[in-house]
KOLMARGU-615419 format. One record per atom (N, C-alpha, C, O, CB): residue number from 0; atom name; x negated, y negated, z. Coordinates in steps of 0.05 Angstrom, whole numbers, plus 5000, padded with zeros to 4 digits. Glycine has a CB too. Layout:
N
(rec NUM,"CA",(X,Y,Z))
...
END
This chain:
121
(rec 0,"N",(0658,1219,4179))
(rec 0,"CA",(0642,1201,4162))
(rec 0,"C",(0621,1188,4179))
(rec 0,"O",(0626,1179,4202))
(rec 0,"CB",(0661,1180,4148))
(rec 1,"N",(0597,1186,4169))
(rec 1,"CA",(0575,1173,4184))
(rec 1,"C",(0578,1143,4181))
(rec 1,"O",(0593,1133,4164))
(rec 1,"CB",(0548,1182,4173))
(rec 2,"N",(0564,1128,4198))
(rec 2,"CA",(0564,1099,4196))
(rec 2,"C",(0553,1090,4170))
(rec 2,"O",(0564,1071,4157))
(rec 2,"CB",(0548,1087,4219))
(rec 3,"N",(0532,1103,4160))
(rec 3,"CA",(0520,1095,4134))
(rec 3,"C",(0541,1099,4112))
(rec 3,"O",(0543,1082,4094))
(rec 3,"CB",(0495,1112,4128))
(rec 4,"N",(0556,1121,4112))
(rec 4,"CA",(0576,1125,4092))
(rec 4,"C",(0598,1104,4094))
(rec 4,"O",(0608,1094,4074))
(rec 4,"CB",(0589,1153,4095))
(rec 5,"N",(0607,1097,4118))
(rec 5,"CA",(0628,1077,4122))
(rec 5,"C",(0618,1050,4112))
(rec 5,"O",(0634,1036,4100))
(rec 5,"CB",(0636,1076,4152))
(rec 6,"N",(0594,1043,4118))
(rec 6,"CA",(0583,1017,4109))
(rec 6,"C",(0581,1017,4078))
(rec 6,"O",(0587,0997,4065))
(rec 6,"CB",(0555,1011,4121))
(rec 7,"N",(0572,1039,4067))
(rec 7,"CA",(0571,1042,4038))
(rec 7,"C",(0598,1038,4025))
(rec 7,"O",(0601,1025,4005))
(rec 7,"CB",(0559,1069,4030))
(rec 8,"N",(0619,1049,4038))
(rec 8,"CA",(0646,1045,4028))
(rec 8,"C",(0655,1016,4029))
(rec 8,"O",(0667,1005,4011))
(rec 8,"CB",(0666,1062,4044))
(rec 9,"N",(0647,1002,4051))
(rec 9,"CA",(0654,0974,4053))
(rec 9,"C",(0639,0958,4032))
(rec 9,"O",(0650,0939,4020))
(rec 9,"CB",(0647,0963,4082))
(rec 10,"N",(0614,0965,4027))
(rec 10,"CA",(0599,0951,4006))
(rec 10,"C",(0613,0955,3979))
(rec 10,"O",(0615,0936,3963))
(rec 10,"CB",(0570,0962,4004))
(rec 11,"N",(0622,0979,3973))
(rec 11,"CA",(0636,0984,3948))
(rec 11,"C",(0662,0968,3946))
(rec 11,"O",(0668,0957,3925))
(rec 11,"CB",(0642,1014,3945))
(rec 12,"N",(0676,0966,3968))
(rec 12,"CA",(0701,0950,3969))
(rec 12,"C",(0694,0921,3964))
(rec 12,"O",(0708,0907,3949))
(rec 12,"CB",(0716,0953,3996))
(rec 13,"N",(0673,0911,3977))
(rec 13,"CA",(0663,0884,3972))
(rec 13,"C",(0657,0879,3942))
(rec 13,"O",(0666,0859,3931))
(rec 13,"CB",(0638,0878,3989))
(rec 14,"N",(0642,0897,3930))
(rec 14,"CA",(0636,0894,3902))
(rec 14,"C",(0662,0895,3885))
(rec 14,"O",(0666,0879,3867))
(rec 14,"CB",(0616,0915,3893))
(rec 15,"N",(0679,0914,3891))
(rec 15,"CA",(0704,0917,3876))
(rec 15,"C",(0721,0892,3878))
(rec 15,"O",(0735,0885,3859))
(rec 15,"CB",(0720,0941,3886))
(rec 16,"N",(0721,0878,3901))
(rec 16,"CA",(0737,0854,3904))
(rec 16,"C",(0729,0834,3883))
(rec 16,"O",(0746,0820,3871))
(rec 16,"CB",(0735,0842,3932))
(rec 17,"N",(0703,0831,3878))
(rec 17,"CA",(0693,0812,3858))
(rec 17,"C",(0698,0822,3830))
(rec 17,"O",(0707,0807,3813))
(rec 17,"CB",(0663,0806,3862))
(rec 18,"N",(0692,0847,3825))
(rec 18,"CA",(0694,0859,3798))
(rec 18,"C",(0723,0859,3788))
(rec 18,"O",(0729,0856,3765))
(rec 18,"CB",(0683,0887,3797))
(rec 19,"N",(0742,0863,3807))
(rec 19,"CA",(0770,0865,3801))
(rec 19,"C",(0786,0839,3807))
(rec 19,"O",(0810,0838,3803))
(rec 19,"CB",(0783,0888,3816))
(rec 20,"N",(0772,0819,3817))
(rec 20,"CA",(0785,0794,3826))
(rec 20,"C",(0807,0799,3846))
(rec 20,"O",(0829,0789,3843))
(rec 20,"CB",(0796,0778,3802))
(rec 21,"N",(0801,0816,3866))
(rec 21,"CA",(0822,0826,3885))
(rec 21,"C",(0819,0812,3912))
(rec 21,"O",(0800,0817,3927))
(rec 21,"CB",(0819,0856,3888))
(rec 22,"N",(0838,0795,3918))
(rec 22,"CA",(0839,0782,3944))
(rec 22,"C",(0843,0803,3966))
(rec 22,"O",(0831,0801,3987))
(rec 22,"CB",(0862,0762,3945))
(rec 23,"N",(0860,0823,3961))
(rec 23,"CA",(0865,0844,3981))
(rec 23,"C",(0840,0859,3988))
(rec 23,"O",(0835,0865,4012))
(rec 23,"CB",(0887,0864,3971))
(rec 24,"N",(0824,0866,3969))
(rec 24,"CA",(0799,0880,3974))
(rec 24,"C",(0779,0862,3989))
(rec 24,"O",(0763,0872,4006))
(rec 24,"CB",(0786,0891,3948))
(rec 25,"N",(0779,0837,3983))
(rec 25,"CA",(0761,0818,3998))
(rec 25,"C",(0770,0818,4027))
(rec 25,"O",(0753,0818,4045))
(rec 25,"CB",(0763,0790,3986))
(rec 26,"N",(0796,0817,4032))
(rec 26,"CA",(0806,0816,4060))
(rec 26,"C",(0800,0842,4074))
(rec 26,"O",(0797,0842,4099))
(rec 26,"CB",(0836,0811,4060))
(rec 27,"N",(0798,0864,4060))
(rec 27,"CA",(0791,0890,4072))
(rec 27,"C",(0761,0891,4079))
(rec 27,"O",(0754,0901,4100))
(rec 27,"CB",(0798,0913,4053))
(rec 28,"N",(0744,0881,4061))
(rec 28,"CA",(0715,0883,4065))
(rec 28,"C",(0705,0863,4086))
(rec 28,"O",(0687,0870,4102))
(rec 28,"CB",(0701,0878,4039))
(rec 29,"N",(0716,0839,4087))
(rec 29,"CA",(0706,0818,4105))
(rec 29,"C",(0722,0816,4131))
(rec 29,"O",(0747,0819,4131))
(rec 29,"CB",(0707,0791,4091))
(rec 30,"N",(0708,0812,4153))
(rec 30,"CA",(0721,0805,4178))
(rec 30,"C",(0734,0777,4174))
(rec 30,"O",(0722,0760,4161))
(rec 30,"CB",(0700,0805,4202))
(rec 31,"N",(0756,0772,4186))
(rec 31,"CA",(0769,0745,4183))
(rec 31,"C",(0752,0722,4191))
(rec 31,"O",(0755,0699,4181))
(rec 31,"CB",(0795,0744,4198))
(rec 32,"N",(0733,0726,4210))
(rec 32,"CA",(0715,0704,4219))
(rec 32,"C",(0690,0702,4203))
(rec 32,"O",(0672,0686,4210))
(rec 32,"CB",(0708,0709,4248))
(rec 33,"N",(0687,0717,4181))
(rec 33,"CA",(0662,0717,4166))
(rec 33,"C",(0657,0691,4151))
(rec 33,"O",(0675,0676,4145))
(rec 33,"CB",(0663,0740,4146))
(rec 34,"N",(0631,0687,4146))
(rec 34,"CA",(0622,0664,4130))
(rec 34,"C",(0607,0675,4105))
(rec 34,"O",(0595,0696,4106))
(rec 34,"CB",(0603,0646,4146))
(rec 35,"N",(0608,0660,4084))
(rec 35,"CA",(0594,0665,4059))
(rec 35,"C",(0577,0640,4053))
(rec 35,"O",(0588,0618,4050))
(rec 35,"CB",(0613,0672,4035))
(rec 36,"N",(0550,0644,4051))
(rec 36,"CA",(0532,0621,4049))
(rec 36,"C",(0510,0627,4029))
(rec 36,"O",(0500,0649,4029))
(rec 36,"CB",(0521,0614,4076))
(rec 37,"N",(0502,0607,4014))
(rec 37,"CA",(0480,0610,3996))
(rec 37,"C",(0479,0587,3976))
(rec 37,"O",(0493,0567,3978))
(rec 37,"CB",(0481,0636,3981))
(rec 38,"N",(0463,0591,3956))
(rec 38,"CA",(0459,0570,3935))
(rec 38,"C",(0468,0582,3908))
(rec 38,"O",(0458,0603,3899))
(rec 38,"CB",(0431,0560,3934))
(rec 39,"N",(0486,0568,3895))
(rec 39,"CA",(0492,0573,3867))
(rec 39,"C",(0477,0553,3850))
(rec 39,"O",(0465,0534,3861))
(rec 39,"CB",(0524,0571,3862))
(rec 40,"N",(0476,0556,3823))
(rec 40,"CA",(0462,0536,3807))
(rec 40,"C",(0471,0508,3811))
(rec 40,"O",(0456,0489,3807))
(rec 40,"CB",(0466,0543,3778))
(rec 41,"N",(0497,0504,3820))
(rec 41,"CA",(0506,0476,3825))
(rec 41,"C",(0503,0467,3854))
(rec 41,"O",(0513,0446,3861))
(rec 41,"CB",(0536,0474,3817))
(rec 42,"N",(0488,0483,3870))
(rec 42,"CA",(0482,0474,3897))
(rec 42,"C",(0491,0492,3919))
(rec 42,"O",(0501,0515,3915))
(rec 42,"CB",(0493,0448,3901))
(rec 43,"N",(0488,0482,3944))
(rec 43,"CA",(0494,0496,3968))
(rec 43,"C",(0524,0503,3970))
(rec 43,"O",(0541,0486,3964))
(rec 43,"CB",(0486,0480,3992))
(rec 44,"N",(0530,0527,3979))
(rec 44,"CA",(0558,0536,3983))
(rec 44,"C",(0560,0548,4011))
(rec 44,"O",(0543,0562,4020))
(rec 44,"CB",(0566,0557,3961))
(rec 45,"N",(0582,0541,4025))
(rec 45,"CA",(0587,0552,4052))
(rec 45,"C",(0617,0553,4055))
(rec 45,"O",(0630,0532,4054))
(rec 45,"CB",(0573,0534,4074))
(rec 46,"N",(0627,0577,4058))
(rec 46,"CA",(0656,0580,4060))
(rec 46,"C",(0664,0602,4078))
(rec 46,"O",(0649,0621,4083))
(rec 46,"CB",(0668,0584,4032))
(rec 47,"N",(0688,0601,4088))
(rec 47,"CA",(0700,0622,4104))
(rec 47,"C",(0708,0646,4086))
(rec 47,"O",(0709,0643,4061))
(rec 47,"CB",(0725,0612,4119))
(rec 48,"N",(0712,0668,4098))
(rec 48,"CA",(0720,0692,4083))
(rec 48,"C",(0745,0688,4066))
(rec 48,"O",(0747,0697,4043))
(rec 48,"CB",(0723,0716,4102))
(rec 49,"N",(0765,0674,4078))
(rec 49,"CA",(0790,0669,4063))
(rec 49,"C",(0785,0652,4039))
(rec 49,"O",(0798,0656,4018))
(rec 49,"CB",(0810,0656,4081))
(rec 50,"N",(0768,0632,4041))
(rec 50,"CA",(0761,0615,4018))
(rec 50,"C",(0747,0632,3996))
(rec 50,"O",(0752,0628,3972))
(rec 50,"CB",(0743,0592,4026))
(rec 51,"N",(0730,0650,4004))
(rec 51,"CA",(0716,0668,3985))
(rec 51,"C",(0737,0686,3972))
(rec 51,"O",(0735,0690,3948))
(rec 51,"CB",(0695,0685,3999))
(rec 52,"N",(0756,0696,3987))
(rec 52,"CA",(0777,0713,3976))
(rec 52,"C",(0793,0698,3955))
(rec 52,"O",(0800,0708,3934))
(rec 52,"CB",(0796,0724,3998))
(rec 53,"N",(0799,0672,3961))
(rec 53,"CA",(0813,0656,3942))
(rec 53,"C",(0797,0652,3916))
(rec 53,"O",(0807,0653,3894))
(rec 53,"CB",(0820,0628,3954))
(rec 54,"N",(0770,0647,3920))
(rec 54,"CA",(0753,0643,3897))
(rec 54,"C",(0752,0667,3879))
(rec 54,"O",(0755,0665,3855))
(rec 54,"CB",(0724,0637,3907))
(rec 55,"N",(0748,0691,3891))
(rec 55,"CA",(0747,0715,3873))
(rec 55,"C",(0773,0721,3860))
(rec 55,"O",(0774,0729,3837))
(rec 55,"CB",(0738,0740,3890))
(rec 56,"N",(0796,0716,3874))
(rec 56,"CA",(0822,0721,3862))
(rec 56,"C",(0828,0702,3839))
(rec 56,"O",(0843,0708,3821))
(rec 56,"CB",(0844,0718,3883))
(rec 57,"N",(0815,0678,3840))
(rec 57,"CA",(0820,0658,3818))
(rec 57,"C",(0804,0664,3793))
(rec 57,"O",(0809,0652,3772))
(rec 57,"CB",(0812,0631,3828))
(rec 58,"N",(0786,0683,3794))
(rec 58,"CA",(0771,0690,3770))
(rec 58,"C",(0787,0708,3751))
(rec 58,"O",(0786,0733,3753))
(rec 58,"CB",(0744,0704,3778))
(rec 59,"N",(0803,0696,3734))
(rec 59,"CA",(0821,0710,3717))
(rec 59,"C",(0815,0704,3687))
(rec 59,"O",(0811,0681,3681))
(rec 59,"CB",(0851,0702,3723))
(rec 60,"N",(0815,0724,3670))
(rec 60,"CA",(0817,0752,3677))
(rec 60,"C",(0792,0761,3692))
(rec 60,"O",(0771,0748,3691))
(rec 60,"CB",(0821,0769,3652))
(rec 61,"N",(0795,0783,3707))
(rec 61,"CA",(0774,0793,3724))
(rec 61,"C",(0750,0802,3706))
(rec 61,"O",(0754,0808,3683))
(rec 61,"CB",(0784,0816,3742))
(rec 62,"N",(0726,0803,3718))
(rec 62,"CA",(0704,0814,3703))
(rec 62,"C",(0710,0843,3692))
(rec 62,"O",(0702,0849,3670))
(rec 62,"CB",(0679,0815,3721))
(rec 63,"N",(0723,0859,3708))
(rec 63,"CA",(0731,0886,3699))
(rec 63,"C",(0749,0885,3675))
(rec 63,"O",(0744,0899,3655))
(rec 63,"CB",(0744,0901,3722))
(rec 64,"N",(0769,0867,3676))
(rec 64,"CA",(0788,0864,3653))
(rec 64,"C",(0774,0854,3628))
(rec 64,"O",(0783,0859,3606))
(rec 64,"CB",(0811,0846,3661))
(rec 65,"N",(0752,0839,3632))
(rec 65,"CA",(0737,0829,3609))
(rec 65,"C",(0717,0850,3598))
(rec 65,"O",(0703,0844,3579))
(rec 65,"CB",(0722,0804,3617))
(rec 66,"N",(0716,0873,3611))
(rec 66,"CA",(0699,0895,3602))
(rec 66,"C",(0670,0893,3612))
(rec 66,"O",(0653,0907,3601))
(rec 66,"CB",(0699,0895,3573))
(rec 67,"N",(0665,0876,3632))
(rec 67,"CA",(0638,0875,3643))
(rec 67,"C",(0631,0900,3657))
(rec 67,"O",(0647,0911,3673))
(rec 67,"CB",(0635,0850,3662))
(rec 68,"N",(0607,0911,3652))
(rec 68,"CA",(0598,0935,3666))
(rec 68,"C",(0592,0928,3695))
(rec 68,"O",(0579,0908,3700))
(rec 68,"CB",(0573,0947,3651))
(rec 69,"N",(0600,0946,3713))
(rec 69,"CA",(0593,0941,3741))
(rec 69,"C",(0563,0942,3746))
(rec 69,"O",(0550,0960,3735))
(rec 69,"CB",(0608,0961,3759))
(rec 70,"N",(0552,0924,3762))
(rec 70,"CA",(0524,0924,3769))
(rec 70,"C",(0522,0921,3799))
(rec 70,"O",(0524,0899,3810))
(rec 70,"CB",(0509,0900,3754))
(rec 71,"N",(0517,0943,3812))
(rec 71,"CA",(0514,0943,3841))
(rec 71,"C",(0492,0963,3849))
(rec 71,"O",(0492,0986,3840))
(rec 71,"CB",(0540,0951,3855))
(rec 72,"N",(0472,0953,3864))
(rec 72,"CA",(0451,0970,3874))
(rec 72,"C",(0448,0965,3904))
(rec 72,"O",(0441,0942,3912))
(rec 72,"CB",(0424,0965,3859))
(rec 73,"N",(0452,0985,3921))
(rec 73,"CA",(0448,0983,3949))
(rec 73,"C",(0418,0988,3955))
(rec 73,"O",(0408,1010,3951))
(rec 73,"CB",(0466,1003,3966))
(rec 74,"N",(0404,0967,3964))
(rec 74,"CA",(0375,0968,3968))
(rec 74,"C",(0368,0979,3995))
(rec 74,"O",(0349,0994,3998))
(rec 74,"CB",(0363,0941,3964))
(rec 75,"N",(0384,0972,4016))
(rec 75,"CA",(0378,0982,4043))
(rec 75,"C",(0402,0978,4061))
(rec 75,"O",(0419,0961,4056))
(rec 75,"CB",(0353,0967,4054))
(rec 76,"N",(0403,0995,4081))
(rec 76,"CA",(0423,0993,4102))
(rec 76,"C",(0408,0999,4128))
(rec 76,"O",(0395,1019,4131))
(rec 76,"CB",(0447,1013,4098))
(rec 77,"N",(0410,0980,4147))
(rec 77,"CA",(0397,0983,4173))
(rec 77,"C",(0418,0980,4195))
(rec 77,"O",(0430,0958,4197))
(rec 77,"CB",(0373,0962,4177))
(rec 78,"N",(0422,1001,4211))
(rec 78,"CA",(0442,1000,4232))
(rec 78,"C",(0430,0998,4259))
(rec 78,"O",(0410,1011,4265))
(rec 78,"CB",(0460,1026,4230))
(rec 79,"N",(0441,0980,4276))
(rec 79,"CA",(0432,0976,4303))
(rec 79,"C",(0457,0975,4321))
(rec 79,"O",(0469,0954,4324))
(rec 79,"CB",(0414,0951,4307))
(rec 80,"N",(0464,0998,4332))
(rec 80,"CA",(0488,0999,4349))
(rec 80,"C",(0513,0992,4334))
(rec 80,"O",(0520,1006,4315))
(rec 80,"CB",(0485,0980,4372))
(rec 81,"N",(0527,0971,4342))
(rec 81,"CA",(0552,0963,4330))
(rec 81,"C",(0548,0942,4308))
(rec 81,"O",(0567,0929,4299))
(rec 81,"CB",(0571,0953,4351))
(rec 82,"N",(0523,0937,4300))
(rec 82,"CA",(0517,0918,4280))
(rec 82,"C",(0500,0931,4258))
(rec 82,"O",(0488,0952,4263))
(rec 82,"CB",(0502,0893,4292))
(rec 83,"N",(0499,0919,4235))
(rec 83,"CA",(0483,0930,4213))
(rec 83,"C",(0477,0907,4193))
(rec 83,"O",(0491,0887,4192))
(rec 83,"CB",(0498,0953,4199))
(rec 84,"N",(0457,0912,4177))
(rec 84,"CA",(0449,0893,4156))
(rec 84,"C",(0444,0910,4131))
(rec 84,"O",(0431,0931,4132))
(rec 84,"CB",(0424,0876,4163))
(rec 85,"N",(0455,0901,4108))
(rec 85,"CA",(0450,0914,4082))
(rec 85,"C",(0440,0893,4062))
(rec 85,"O",(0448,0870,4063))
(rec 85,"CB",(0476,0928,4072))
(rec 86,"N",(0423,0902,4045))
(rec 86,"CA",(0413,0886,4022))
(rec 86,"C",(0425,0899,3997))
(rec 86,"O",(0421,0923,3993))
(rec 86,"CB",(0382,0883,4021))
(rec 87,"N",(0438,0883,3981))
(rec 87,"CA",(0449,0893,3956))
(rec 87,"C",(0443,0873,3933))
(rec 87,"O",(0441,0849,3937))
(rec 87,"CB",(0480,0897,3959))
(rec 88,"N",(0440,0884,3910))
(rec 88,"CA",(0437,0868,3886))
(rec 88,"C",(0462,0874,3869))
(rec 88,"O",(0469,0897,3864))
(rec 88,"CB",(0410,0875,3870))
(rec 89,"N",(0475,0852,3860))
(rec 89,"CA",(0499,0856,3845))
(rec 89,"C",(0502,0834,3823))
(rec 89,"O",(0494,0811,3827))
(rec 89,"CB",(0524,0856,3863))
(rec 90,"N",(0513,0842,3801))
(rec 90,"CA",(0519,0824,3780))
(rec 90,"C",(0548,0813,3782))
(rec 90,"O",(0566,0829,3787))
(rec 90,"CB",(0515,0837,3752))
(rec 91,"N",(0551,0787,3779))
(rec 91,"CA",(0577,0775,3782))
(rec 91,"C",(0578,0749,3766))
(rec 91,"O",(0560,0732,3770))
(rec 91,"CB",(0585,0770,3812))
(rec 92,"N",(0597,0746,3749))
(rec 92,"CA",(0601,0721,3733))
(rec 92,"C",(0576,0713,3718))
(rec 92,"O",(0570,0689,3716))
(rec 92,"CB",(0610,0699,3751))
(rec 93,"N",(0562,0733,3707))
(rec 93,"CA",(0539,0727,3691))
(rec 93,"C",(0513,0721,3706))
(rec 93,"O",(0493,0714,3694))
(rec 93,"CB",(0544,0704,3673))
(rec 94,"N",(0514,0724,3733))
(rec 94,"CA",(0491,0719,3750))
(rec 94,"C",(0484,0744,3764))
(rec 94,"O",(0501,0761,3769))
(rec 94,"CB",(0497,0696,3770))
(rec 95,"N",(0458,0747,3771))
(rec 95,"CA",(0449,0769,3788))
(rec 95,"C",(0443,0758,3816))
(rec 95,"O",(0428,0740,3819))
(rec 95,"CB",(0424,0783,3775))
(rec 96,"N",(0457,0770,3835))
(rec 96,"CA",(0455,0761,3863))
(rec 96,"C",(0439,0782,3880))
(rec 96,"O",(0441,0806,3875))
(rec 96,"CB",(0482,0757,3875))
(rec 97,"N",(0424,0771,3899))
(rec 97,"CA",(0412,0788,3920))
(rec 97,"C",(0427,0779,3945))
(rec 97,"O",(0424,0757,3955))
(rec 97,"CB",(0381,0784,3922))
(rec 98,"N",(0443,0797,3956))
(rec 98,"CA",(0460,0791,3980))
(rec 98,"C",(0449,0805,4005))
(rec 98,"O",(0441,0828,4004))
(rec 98,"CB",(0489,0800,3975))
(rec 99,"N",(0448,0790,4026))
(rec 99,"CA",(0443,0801,4052))
(rec 99,"C",(0470,0801,4067))
(rec 99,"O",(0481,0780,4073))
(rec 99,"CB",(0421,0785,4068))
(rec 100,"N",(0480,0825,4072))
(rec 100,"CA",(0507,0828,4084))
(rec 100,"C",(0503,0837,4113))
(rec 100,"O",(0491,0858,4118))
(rec 100,"CB",(0524,0848,4068))
(rec 101,"N",(0513,0822,4132))
(rec 101,"CA",(0513,0830,4161))
(rec 101,"C",(0540,0842,4167))
(rec 101,"O",(0561,0832,4159))
(rec 101,"CB",(0507,0805,4179))
(rec 102,"N",(0540,0864,4182))
(rec 102,"CA",(0564,0879,4189))
(rec 102,"C",(0568,0880,4219))
(rec 102,"O",(0549,0878,4234))
(rec 102,"CB",(0563,0907,4177))
(rec 103,"N",(0594,0881,4226))
(rec 103,"CA",(0602,0886,4254))
(rec 103,"C",(0621,0909,4254))
(rec 103,"O",(0639,0911,4237))
(rec 103,"CB",(0615,0859,4266))
(rec 104,"N",(0617,0927,4274))
(rec 104,"CA",(0636,0949,4277))
(rec 104,"C",(0658,0940,4296))
(rec 104,"O",(0652,0936,4320))
(rec 104,"CB",(0622,0976,4287))
(rec 105,"N",(0682,0937,4286))
(rec 105,"CA",(0704,0925,4301))
(rec 105,"C",(0729,0940,4296))
(rec 105,"O",(0736,0945,4272))
(rec 105,"CB",(0707,0895,4294))
(rec 106,"N",(0743,0948,4316))
(rec 106,"CA",(0769,0963,4314))
(rec 106,"C",(0765,0988,4296))
(rec 106,"O",(0783,0994,4280))
(rec 106,"CB",(0790,0945,4301))
(rec 107,"N",(0742,1001,4299))
(rec 107,"CA",(0738,1026,4285))
(rec 107,"C",(0729,1023,4256))
(rec 107,"O",(0727,1043,4242))
(rec 107,"CB",(0762,1043,4285))
(rec 108,"N",(0723,0999,4247))
(rec 108,"CA",(0716,0994,4219))
(rec 108,"C",(0690,0977,4217))
(rec 108,"O",(0685,0960,4235))
(rec 108,"CB",(0739,0980,4204))
(rec 109,"N",(0675,0982,4197))
(rec 109,"CA",(0652,0966,4191))
(rec 109,"C",(0661,0944,4171))
(rec 109,"O",(0670,0951,4149))
(rec 109,"CB",(0628,0983,4179))
(rec 110,"N",(0658,0919,4179))
(rec 110,"CA",(0667,0897,4162))
(rec 110,"C",(0644,0876,4160))
(rec 110,"O",(0628,0873,4179))
(rec 110,"CB",(0693,0884,4173))
(rec 111,"N",(0644,0862,4138))
(rec 111,"CA",(0623,0842,4134))
(rec 111,"C",(0630,0818,4151))
(rec 111,"O",(0652,0807,4150))
(rec 111,"CB",(0622,0834,4103))
(rec 112,"N",(0611,0809,4167))
(rec 112,"CA",(0614,0785,4184))
(rec 112,"C",(0599,0761,4173))
(rec 112,"O",(0604,0738,4180))
(rec 112,"CB",(0605,0791,4213))
(rec 113,"N",(0580,0767,4155))
(rec 113,"CA",(0565,0745,4142))
(rec 113,"C",(0553,0754,4116))
(rec 113,"O",(0543,0777,4114))
(rec 113,"CB",(0542,0735,4161))
(rec 114,"N",(0556,0737,4096))
(rec 114,"CA",(0543,0742,4070))
(rec 114,"C",(0525,0719,4064))
(rec 114,"O",(0534,0696,4063))
(rec 114,"CB",(0565,0746,4047))
(rec 115,"N",(0499,0725,4061))
(rec 115,"CA",(0479,0705,4053))
(rec 115,"C",(0470,0713,4026))
(rec 115,"O",(0460,0735,4022))
(rec 115,"CB",(0455,0703,4074))
(rec 116,"N",(0473,0695,4006))
(rec 116,"CA",(0467,0703,3979))
(rec 116,"C",(0446,0685,3966))
(rec 116,"O",(0443,0662,3972))
(rec 116,"CB",(0492,0703,3962))
(rec 117,"N",(0431,0698,3948))
(rec 117,"CA",(0411,0684,3932))
(rec 117,"C",(0415,0692,3903))
(rec 117,"O",(0418,0716,3896))
(rec 117,"CB",(0382,0693,3942))
(rec 118,"N",(0416,0673,3885))
(rec 118,"CA",(0418,0678,3856))
(rec 118,"C",(0390,0683,3845))
(rec 118,"O",(0373,0666,3846))
(rec 118,"CB",(0432,0655,3841))
(rec 119,"N",(0387,0708,3834))
(rec 119,"CA",(0361,0715,3822))
(rec 119,"C",(0359,0705,3793))
(rec 119,"O",(0338,0697,3784))
(rec 119,"CB",(0357,0745,3823))
(rec 120,"N",(0381,0706,3779))
(rec 120,"CA",(0381,0697,3751))
(rec 120,"C",(0409,0688,3743))
(rec 120,"O",(0413,0680,3720))
(rec 120,"CB",(0371,0719,3732))
END
């Protein structure tokens, strides 16, 4: 598997964690030291990966269970050695996000080390 394919799989796991409200998938996609930062309509948000995993797991029933169509578009992936950056657009909880995901290759896996998000609508 190429690095691009592995990063694409991690992006899909990241999206699935939100779409399925899966804490386990969030823990798979994110490095334990990761941060999630951005602005929601109610203001600035900054949390650790574990807090984000708790947040997505609390969304019950999940967007998938509610019949929401998945909305994920990988706009770009740029790899530099053991690091990478991807831009993705995804729909979640009625909002459209533009995410900048930073990756680290650690222990043979590409994992998200930082998520910077912007709400487009």
